[in-house]
C-alpha positions as CSV (number, residue, x, y, z in Angstrom):
1,X,19.9,-33.6,41.1
2,X,17.9,-30.6,39.7
3,X,19.1,-29.1,36.4
4,X,18.8,-25.3,36.0
5,X,16.1,-24.2,33.5
6,X,17.2,-22.4,30.4
7,X,15.7,-19.1,29.7
8,X,13.8,-18.4,26.6
9,X,16.6,-16.1,25.3
10,X,19.2,-18.8,25.5
11,X,17.4,-21.5,23.5
12,X,15.6,-19.1,21.1
13,X,12.1,-20.2,21.9
14,X,9.4,-17.8,23.0
15,X,7.8,-18.5,26.4
16,X,4.2,-19.9,26.4
17,X,1.8,-17.0,26.3
18,X,-0.6,-16.4,29.2
19,X,-4.1,-17.9,29.0
20,X,-5.8,-14.5,28.4
21,X,-3.6,-13.9,25.4
22,X,-4.4,-17.4,24.0
23,X,-8.1,-16.6,24.5
24,X,-7.8,-13.3,22.6
25,X,-6.0,-15.1,19.8
26,X,-8.8,-17.7,19.6
27,X,-11.4,-14.9,19.5
28,X,-9.5,-13.2,16.6
29,X,-9.3,-16.5,14.8
30,X,-13.0,-17.0,15.3
31,X,-13.9,-13.5,14.0
32,X,-11.6,-13.9,10.9
33,X,-13.3,-17.3,10.2
34,X,-16.8,-15.8,10.4
35,X,-15.8,-12.8,8.2
36,X,-14.3,-15.2,5.6
37,X,-17.4,-17.4,5.7
38,X,-19.5,-14.2,5.2
39,X,-17.5,-13.1,2.2
40,X,-17.7,-16.6,0.7
41,X,-21.4,-16.8,1.1
42,X,-22.0,-13.3,-0.4
43,X,-19.7,-14.1,-3.4
44,X,-21.5,-17.4,-3.9
45,X,-24.9,-15.7,-3.9
46,X,-23.7,-12.9,-6.3
47,X,-22.2,-15.5,-8.7
48,X,-25.7,-17.1,-9.1
49,X,-27.5,-13.8,-9.6
50,X,-26.0,-13.2,-13.0
51,X,-26.5,-9.8,-14.4
52,X,-28.8,-8.6,-11.7
53,X,-25.9,-6.9,-9.9
54,X,-23.4,-6.4,-12.7
55,X,-25.7,-4.6,-15.2
56,X,-26.7,-1.6,-13.1
57,X,-23.1,-1.0,-12.1
58,X,-21.8,-1.3,-15.7
59,X,-24.6,0.9,-16.9
60,X,-23.7,3.6,-14.4
61,X,-20.0,3.5,-15.2
62,X,-20.7,3.7,-18.9
63,X,-22.9,6.8,-18.7
64,X,-20.2,9.2,-19.7
65,X,-18.9,7.0,-22.5
66,X,-19.2,8.8,-25.9
67,X,-20.2,12.1,-24.4
68,X,-16.8,13.6,-23.7
69,X,-14.3,13.1,-26.5
70,X,-11.2,14.0,-24.4
71,X,-12.2,11.5,-21.7
72,X,-12.8,8.8,-24.2
73,X,-9.3,9.4,-25.8
74,X,-7.6,9.4,-22.4
75,X,-9.3,6.1,-21.3
76,X,-8.5,4.5,-24.7
77,X,-4.9,5.6,-24.3
78,X,-4.7,4.2,-20.8
79,X,-6.3,0.9,-21.9
80,X,-4.1,0.4,-24.9
81,X,-0.7,1.5,-23.5
82,X,1.0,-1.3,-21.7
83,X,3.2,1.1,-19.7
84,X,0.2,2.6,-18.0
85,X,-2.1,-0.4,-17.9
86,X,0.4,-3.0,-16.5
87,X,3.7,-1.6,-15.3
88,X,2.3,1.2,-13.2
89,X,-0.3,-1.0,-11.7
90,X,2.2,-3.7,-10.7
91,X,4.5,-0.9,-9.4
92,X,1.7,0.4,-7.2
93,X,1.0,-3.1,-5.9
94,X,4.7,-3.7,-5.1
95,X,5.0,-0.4,-3.4
96,X,2.0,-1.1,-1.2
97,X,3.2,-4.6,-0.5
98,X,6.7,-3.7,0.6
99,X,5.9,-0.3,2.2
100,X,7.4,-0.3,5.7
101,X,4.7,0.0,8.4
102,X,5.4,2.3,11.3
103,X,6.3,0.3,14.4
């Protein structure tokens, strides 16, 4: 006696995807793995270079320091005030995290 098959809607399981979809998922996984490895290798190399990368960036960012009194006062206020330095940053992160994406 042959029993009738249950459809995927009845038992709540999704049907097995077709082979081409599985192949695309494997390619995506491979690309993500390669990108992750690339980021890891670059970060490892940069961690051993010391100040060779950090110093020019810090020097460039600190060029306007001490030249504009108003800019210095604003940046000191933002750095010392917990409302602006922490709460607004966390609120921005939460907003971006829970922002509904268009379907």
